C-alpha positions as CSV (number, residue, x, y, z in Angstrom):
1,M,-3.7,-12.4,-1.7
2,F,-0.6,-10.7,-3.2
3,V,-0.1,-7.1,-2.1
4,S,2.6,-4.7,-3.2
5,V,3.1,-1.2,-1.7
6,A,5.0,1.5,-3.5
7,L,6.1,4.4,-1.3
8,D,7.0,7.9,-2.3
9,P,7.3,9.6,1.2
10,G,7.7,13.3,1.7
11,S,10.7,12.9,4.1
12,E,13.3,10.5,5.3
13,E,11.7,10.3,8.7
14,R,8.4,9.4,7.1
15,A,10.1,6.7,5.0
16,R,11.5,5.1,8.2
17,E,8.1,5.2,9.9
18,L,6.4,3.6,6.8
19,A,9.1,1.0,6.6
20,D,8.6,0.0,10.2
21,L,4.9,-0.1,9.8
22,L,5.1,-2.4,6.7
23,A,7.6,-4.7,8.4
24,Q,5.1,-5.1,11.3
25,Y,2.5,-6.2,8.8
26,G,4.9,-8.8,7.4
27,F,5.9,-7.1,4.2
28,E,9.3,-7.7,2.7
29,K,11.4,-4.9,1.2
30,I,12.1,-5.7,-2.5
31,Q,13.9,-2.5,-3.4
32,R,13.9,1.1,-2.3
33,G,10.3,2.3,-1.9
34,L,8.7,-1.1,-2.9
35,W,7.4,-3.7,-0.4
36,E,5.6,-7.0,-1.1
37,S,3.7,-9.7,0.7
38,G,2.4,-12.9,-1.0
39,L,0.3,-14.0,2.0
40,F,-1.6,-10.9,3.0
41,H,-5.1,-11.4,4.4
42,P,-7.8,-9.1,2.8
43,S,-9.3,-8.2,6.2
44,S,-5.9,-6.7,7.3
45,L,-5.9,-4.2,4.4
46,D,-8.4,-1.8,6.0
47,R,-6.4,-1.7,9.2
48,L,-3.2,-1.1,7.2
49,K,-4.7,1.8,5.3
50,R,-5.9,3.4,8.6
51,D,-2.4,3.0,10.1
52,I,-0.9,4.6,6.9
53,D,-3.4,7.5,7.2
54,R,-2.3,8.0,10.8
55,I,1.3,8.6,10.0
56,T,1.2,10.3,6.6
57,D,0.6,13.9,5.4
58,A,-0.3,15.5,2.2
59,F,3.2,15.3,0.8
60,D,3.3,11.5,0.9
61,R,2.2,9.3,-2.1
62,I,1.4,5.7,-1.7
63,R,0.1,3.0,-4.1
64,I,-1.2,-0.4,-3.0
65,F,-1.6,-3.1,-5.6
66,Q,-3.8,-6.1,-4.8
67,Y,-4.3,-9.2,-6.8
68,P,-6.6,-11.1,-7.1
69,V,-9.7,-9.3,-5.8
70,E,-12.6,-11.1,-7.4
71,G,-10.4,-11.9,-10.5
72,T,-9.3,-8.3,-10.9
73,L,-6.3,-6.1,-10.1
74,V,-7.1,-3.3,-7.6
75,I,-4.9,-0.3,-7.2
76,S,-5.5,2.0,-4.2
77,S,-3.6,5.3,-4.1
78,L,-3.2,7.9,-1.4
79,K,-2.7,11.4,-2.7
80,D,-3.4,14.6,-0.7
81,K,-4.6,12.4,2.2
82,K,-7.4,10.9,0.1
83,W,-7.6,7.3,-1.0
84,R,-8.6,6.5,-4.5
85,R,-9.4,3.1,-5.9
86,L,-8.9,1.8,-9.5
87,I,-10.2,-1.6,-10.5
88,V,-8.6,-3.2,-13.6
89,R,-10.8,-5.7,-15.2
90,P,-9.8,-8.1,-18.0
91,S,-10.9,-7.0,-21.5
92,T,-14.0,-8.8,-22.9
């Protein structure tokens, strides 16, 4: 599964912590604040979200883009320490 993570950290220290975490999961830095992995296993995503929760606070904004998930694009966003999920389905 392809996974992309867009980071908007609240501080430089938090940016370094998140960069280290994503590198541990095998993500590659594409540009400032954007990390991608083309070979990410779906079962690792819950663990990644828990690890991100552990090191973030309410000032951090994170979006995770996953494709394909049952033929759809899934966008998970962390805002104010709450995960929200948006499923984008093809038009019929």
